[in-house]
Each structure stands twice: as C-alpha cells, then as structure tokens.
C-alpha positions in Angstrom: 78.7 -32.2 -48.7 77.6 -29.9 -46.0 79.0 -28.0 -43.5 80.8 -30.7 -41.6 82.8 -31.9 -44.6 83.9 -28.8 -45.9 85.1 -27.7 -42.6 87.1 -31.2 -41.7 88.3 -30.6 -45.4 90.0 -27.5 -44.8 92.8 -29.1 -42.6 92.9 -26.5 -39.9 93.8 -24.1 -42.2 91.9 -20.7 -41.0 91.3 -19.1 -44.4 91.0 -22.0 -46.2 88.5 -22.9 -43.5 86.3 -19.6 -43.9 86.4 -19.7 -47.4 85.0 -23.6 -47.4 82.3 -22.7 -45.3 81.3 -19.6 -46.8 82.3 -20.4 -50.6 78.1 -20.9 -51.0 77.4 -17.3 -50.4 80.0 -16.1 -53.3 79.1 -16.0 -56.8 81.3 -16.2 -60.0 83.9 -13.8 -59.7 83.5 -12.5 -56.6 86.1 -15.0 -55.6 88.4 -12.8 -56.6 87.1 -9.8 -53.7 89.0 -12.0 -51.0 92.7 -12.4 -50.0 94.5 -15.5 -51.2 94.0 -17.6 -48.3 90.0 -17.2 -48.3 89.8 -17.2 -51.9 91.7 -20.7 -51.9 89.1 -21.8 -49.5 86.4 -20.9 -52.1 87.9 -22.7 -55.1 88.7 -25.8 -52.6 85.0 -26.0 -51.4 83.7 -26.1 -55.4 86.0 -28.7 -55.9 84.8 -30.5 -53.6 81.7 -30.3 -55.2 82.5 -30.8 -58.6 84.0 -34.2 -57.1 80.8 -35.2 -54.9 78.2 -34.2 -58.1 80.1 -36.6 -60.2 80.7 -39.7 -57.8 78.7 -42.7 -58.7 78.2 -43.9 -55.2 76.9 -40.1 -55.0 74.2 -40.8 -57.7 73.6 -44.2 -56.4 72.6 -42.2 -53.1 70.7 -39.3 -54.6 68.1 -41.8 -56.2 66.8 -42.8 -52.8 65.5 -39.3 -53.0 64.8 -38.2 -56.3 61.4 -39.6 -57.0 59.9 -37.2 -54.4 62.5 -34.3 -54.5 64.4 -34.5 -57.6 66.6 -31.2 -57.9 66.7 -31.3 -54.2 68.3 -34.9 -53.7 71.9 -33.5 -53.6 71.1 -31.4 -50.8 69.3 -34.1 -48.6 72.2 -36.7 -49.9 75.0 -33.4 -48.7 73.5 -33.7 -45.3 72.9 -37.1 -45.1 76.9 -37.8 -45.5 77.9 -35.1 -42.9 76.0 -37.6 -40.3 77.5 -40.6 -41.6 80.7 -38.7 -41.2 79.6 -37.2 -37.5 79.4 -40.5 -36.7 82.2 -42.2 -38.4 84.3 -44.5 -36.1 87.7 -43.5 -38.2 87.2 -39.6 -37.9 85.4 -38.6 -34.6 84.6 -39.8 -31.6 81.7 -38.0 -29.4 84.3 -36.0 -28.0 86.6 -35.3 -30.6 83.6 -33.8 -32.8 82.7 -31.7 -29.9 86.4 -30.9 -29.6 86.5 -30.3 -33.3 83.2 -28.1 -33.8 84.5 -25.3 -31.2 87.8 -25.4 -32.7 86.4 -24.5 -36.0 83.8 -22.1 -34.7 87.0 -20.2 -32.8 88.8 -20.5 -36.3 86.4 -19.1 -38.6 85.7 -16.1 -36.4 89.2 -15.3 -37.1 88.1 -14.2 -40.4 84.9 -12.1 -39.6 85.6 -9.0 -41.8 85.2 -11.0 -44.6 81.7 -13.3 -44.0 79.6 -12.3 -46.8 76.2 -11.0 -45.3 74.2 -14.1 -45.3 76.9 -15.5 -43.9 77.4 -13.2 -41.1 73.8 -13.7 -40.6 73.6 -17.7 -40.4 77.2 -17.9 -38.4 75.8 -16.7 -35.2 73.4 -19.5 -35.4 75.4 -22.1 -36.3 77.6 -21.6 -33.3 75.2 -21.0 -30.3 73.3 -24.5 -31.3 76.8 -26.1 -32.6 75.2 -27.5 -35.8 78.3 -29.5 -36.7 78.2 -31.4 -33.6 74.5 -31.5 -33.8 75.1 -33.6 -37.7 76.1 -36.6 -35.0 72.5 -36.7 -33.9 69.7 -38.0 -35.9 67.6 -35.4 -34.8 69.9 -32.9 -36.0 69.4 -34.2 -39.8 66.3 -34.5 -39.5 65.8 -30.5 -38.2 68.7 -29.6 -40.8 66.3 -31.5 -43.5 63.5 -29.5 -42.0 65.7 -26.6 -42.5 66.5 -27.3 -46.2 62.6 -27.6 -47.0 61.6 -24.3 -45.7 64.7 -22.6 -47.5 63.9 -24.4 -51.2 61.2 -22.3 -53.3 59.5 -25.7 -54.2 59.2 -27.8 -51.7 56.7 -27.9 -48.3 57.3 -31.1 -46.3 60.2 -32.5 -44.9 58.6 -35.7 -43.5 59.0 -38.3 -46.4 63.0 -37.1 -46.5 63.2 -38.2 -42.7 61.5 -42.0 -43.6 63.3 -41.8 -46.9 66.6 -41.3 -44.8 65.0 -43.9 -42.1 64.0 -46.8 -44.7 67.7 -46.6 -46.1 70.0 -46.1 -43.7 72.2 -48.6 -44.2 72.2 -48.4 -47.7 73.2 -44.4 -47.8 75.4 -45.6 -45.0 77.4 -48.0 -47.0 77.4 -45.2 -50.1 78.8 -43.1 -47.9 81.3 -45.5 -47.0 82.7 -46.1 -50.3 82.8 -42.4 -51.0 84.2 -40.8 -48.6 87.9 -42.0 -48.5 88.2 -41.2 -52.2 86.7 -37.5 -51.2 89.1 -37.2 -48.5 92.2 -38.4 -50.4 91.5 -35.8 -53.6 90.7 -33.0 -51.4 94.0 -33.3 -49.6 95.7 -33.2 -52.8 93.8 -30.2 -54.3 94.5 -28.5 -51.0 98.5 -29.3 -51.1 98.3 -28.0 -55.0 96.8 -24.8 -54.4 98.7 -24.1 -51.7 102.0 -24.8 -54.2 100.3 -22.6 -57.0 100.0 -19.6 -54.1 103.1 -20.3 -53.1 105.1 -21.8 -55.2 
C-alpha cells in the first residue's frame, strides 16, 4: 500500500505515523537509530508490506500491470489501492479525507527531527500538494503513476498504466474490496501487539 493506507493504519499515533510513513527510507538495522514509537511504525510498515505482498487478491491485481511493468506491477497496485481507499465510503467522505490529510501532516511534523533526508526533502511537497487527499481524484493517481515512472530506473512511460487502470477499474476496485478489510484487521492486531511488547 501507499502513503494514504500507511497513514490510516497508524491509528492516530504520531510516532508510529512518522515511522510508518518514512519506513521505506530506513534500510536494515538503521531502524534501531530511532526512538521506540517511531521504530514501531517502521516495523508496522514492513508487516503491512509483507501481508500485502503475500495476499492472493493483490497477486491477482498485479497481473493487470505485470506484462508491461513486471517487477513494478506491485508499485502501481499500491497507488491504485490508495485511490480506492480514498473513495471507500466505509472509510472516508470527501470532507473527512480532507480533514484526515491535514491531521496527518500536523501529527507527522511533530517528529521532523527524525525524518530521513530523502523524506525530509519530499514531505513539504506532499503537504503542499496534499498527496493524501489527491489520491481521491483519478488525475491524482495518474500523477502518481507518472512520478513512479520518473523515479524508476527501467520505466519510461506512464500512459499505458493509466489505460490499464481505466480498462480494469471495476476489477481492481473489487480486488481492493476483498483485500482491505483483511489488511485493516491485520494491521490493527499488529499495532496492539507491538505496543504490548514495548509496554508489557
């Protein structure tokens, strides 16, 4: 999953939220350089990613993008599923997503001291352009696809990914619908377990 899901699955815990959002910028044992709350967020992010990568509905969704984008197919699904989460009526309205995005930026800024350099450079753009809210709009997703291609070493064009998503929109949304409740339950259980280990 992408930034919106990781933010949502941080359960309004500021330190866990920070670690969950910038976990991809923390490699290997560098997780031990952070305070316990942020470290829990980094671990939770990795658990969420592992659960996602192993889920059969995610494997099915990846097949849409795999012929053209191979190993990057999962990255496109992460972004697509954040779009479906942003439009999930069981989780957000337009107004509540907007309010949630502003709360995430505010809480995350409580831990700017701990931002890895690359995340520190990216976060102002995320906040100013409101990436979390932008996932709700199709154009926002297409912009994310373009950014993904721009950062990838072996990709050159995002328009085929846009067309694949449009052509398979209902199918991908159905995959998300079967996957999301299971991920949400898993993440909440892991969050509580991590807290119990830290505070027995």
